[in-house]
N, C-alpha and C positions, 0 to 999 in steps of 0.2 A: 300720574304724570303731571309734572309742573307746567305752567303756562309757557315758560321758556323752552322746555323740551318739546312741547306740542308744536310751538311755532317753528322750531328747528326741523322737526320731522315733516311738518307741512311744506316747508320750503324745499326740503330734500326730495320729497316725492312729487312735488308740483310739476306738471307738464307745461306750465306757463313761464314765460320770461318777463312778464310784466302784468300790471293790474290796471283795470279801468274802474274807478270808484265813482259812484253817483251819490248825490246828496242834495237836500233842500236846505237852503240858508236864507232866512228873511224873505220867505215866499218866492224865492228864485231857485231854479234847479241848475246844478253844476255837474260837470264831468271833469275828473282829474285822472291823468295817466301817470302812474308811478311805477318804479322798478320793484319795490317791495311794499307790503302793507306793514307799516311801522307797528311794533309791539304795543305802543301806547294807544293805538287805534283799536286794539283787540281786547276783549274781556272774556274770561272764562265764565260760562253760564251753564245752566242745566236745561235739558230738553223738557218739554211738557211730560207729565207723568204718563199720558196715554201713548207717548212715543218711547217710553222706557226710562225717562228721567236721567239719562246719561249726561256726562259733562261734554261740553263742546266749546269751540272758539267762535266768538260772535263779533262782527264788525260793529263798533259803537263809536261814532264820531261825535265829539262834543262841539259846542260852538267855537271853542278855541282851536280845535283841530281843523274845523271847516274854514275858519279864517286863515289859518296857516296854509291850507291847500290852495285857497284863492290867491293868497300872496305869491305862492310858488307857481302859479300858472293855470289853475283850474279855470275852465271856460264856462260861461253861462250858456245853457242849452235850451232849446225849445222842446222840452219834454214835459208832458203833463202827468202829474202824480195821480194815480187812479185808486179806486177802492179795492181793486183786485190784488194780485201778487205783484207788488212793485218791482221786486228783483227780476222776475221773469219778464215783465213788460219792459223794464229798462234794458235788459239783455237784448231783447228783440229790437228795441229802438237803436241801440249801439250798433248792432249788426247791420241794420238798414243805413245808419249814418255813414258807415264805412263801405257802403255799396255792396253788401253781401245779402244773401237770402236769409231772412229771419227764420230761425229754427225754433219753433215752439216745443217745449218739453225736451230740451237737450239732456239726455240721460248719461252722457259720457262723464266718467269720473274726472276729478281735477288732476289725477295722476296720468291720464291718457293724453291730455293736451288742453289747450285753452278754449274759451268760448268763441273767440273771434281771432282771425289771423290777419294782421295788418302789415303789409310790406315784409312778409316772412317772419314776423314776430307774433308768438302766441300770447294772448292776453286772457286772463280770467276777469269776468265782469261781476262786480259786487255793488249793490245799492246799500246805503246806510241801514244797519239793522240786520243785514244778511248773516246767515249761518255760514261760517267758513268751513269747518270740518268737525266731526265728532271724534272724541278720543278713541272710541271703538274702531272707527275706520283707520285711524293711525296705527293702532295695535295690530289690526288685520294686515295692513300693508307691511308692517315690520315683519310679521310672521312669514310673508311671501318671500322675503329676501330679495335677491337680484331679479326675481321673476315678478316683481310687484306690478309691472305694466299690464300683466294679464289678469290681475285680480278682478273678480266679478262679485259684487256684493250679493247677499242672499236675495234681496228683492229683485235683482236682475237675472238670477239664475233660472234656467228652464227646468221644469219638473221632469223627472225621468219617467218615461212611459214604460210600463211593464210589458 
């Protein structure tokens, strides 16, 4: 699958209408709300071999991209980057920022809905360096056809009891 096709399928299956991107630029943290993640912000990379080494889309903002987002309205935020999982921590911070209960370990797939709902709009939340989606997930969603909203990844399936 090419990068262009992967991005097209990601957009097709996404349950979000917008994206909240977080990043650190010159030791300051920012949040940008965008309609789409631009293809130039995305790179095709491989997972770690212990995770299977499969191809995935990854959010990679360069300094130039961050400057562009700041010029277009990204706001400086009072968010502290931690040693833990920055994506998860940023997601919980955004949920609290918009007055919602922070949900740790949100396991809903991107095809089900967004990470936060603000004024009736579903947003996916991504911090710079976040994995967007694996190509395998996109292939599995394609196989589901029109029933893709009911897709459950293997790691989320319950084992059958004999």
